[in-house]
C-alpha positions, 0 to 999 in steps of 0.5 A: 442475450442472458448475462454470464455469473459473476466469478467472486473467487476470480476477483478475490484471487486477482486482488490477492495477487495485486496486493502481493506485487506491492508487498514484492515491492516493499521487499525489495525496498527493504533489501535496498536499504539493508544491503545498501545495493540498489539492484533491486530498483529494477524490479520495483519499477517493474512492479509499478508498471505491472500495477499501472496495467492491472488498474487499467485492465480491471477499469475495463473488466469492471465495465464489462462485468457490469455490462455483460454478468448478472450482478447482485448487490454483493457482486456490485460491492465487490467490484467497486471495492476491487477498483478503490483496492487496485487504485490504492495499491497503485497509489502504495507503489508510487510511494515506493517509487518516490522513496527510491528516488528520494534515496537516490537523489541523496546520493544513496547515502541511506540514514535511519536505515533502521527505522525504515526497516522496522516501518517497511516490516509493519507495512508487510505485515499490513499487506499480509493482514489484508491478503488473509482477510480476503482468503479466508473471508474474515475482517478481524485481521484488516483491523489489525492494519488500523492499529499497525498504522497507528504506530507507523504515524507516531514513528513518523512525528518521532522522526520528523522531530528528531530530523528537525532537531538535527538540522537545527543543531546542523548535525544534518544538512538541510538537504539531507533533512529534507530528503529524510522527511519526504522519505518517513512522509511517503513511508506514512502514506503507504501505510494510509493507503493499505488502511484504505484497502483494508477498509474496502476489504471490510466493505467488500466482505461485510458491507460496512463502511468503516469511515461512517463508523469512526475508522479512517485510514 
């Protein structure tokens, strides 16, 4: 049987749509923290379920691509990158669920809200940069994510130290301090996952492995 041609544009659009779901969850989390209203939580959980389904479906589609389509080296690179991009997107979404759970477990008393909002805004910029790179097939925007992630890492260190000092002085309870540390660490991990996504976008477009070149998310 003659194999069909692989559709790169369909794959790229699907990846943009999937990353946009992550963006939506981050935006919903931003609204929760900003307004201290948890109604948007249902959308975040729905997005998580949707990403799980996308990941499962794409794993099957990837198998079918390899089995039924004419695959050159570029197409194979794209499929492998797609699998990794969707996996890291789902993992980032799981961290949003973890943050949401932390906020709920801490009796919905949201401290450090301004710092959290700043981090979310940076994460949204990272997502936008990755989507832009996929759409215009240019990797320059991907490297922005690495720089932004460094800022999030610095913010995490600062917040961990502040929380530790606050617990030692008795200003913050141990329980609340633990939730704060878990939350900011989860935010930092979301940044790492988006950097991984950016690295695989670079690999998909240019065939470069950034981790081998000294860049790491």
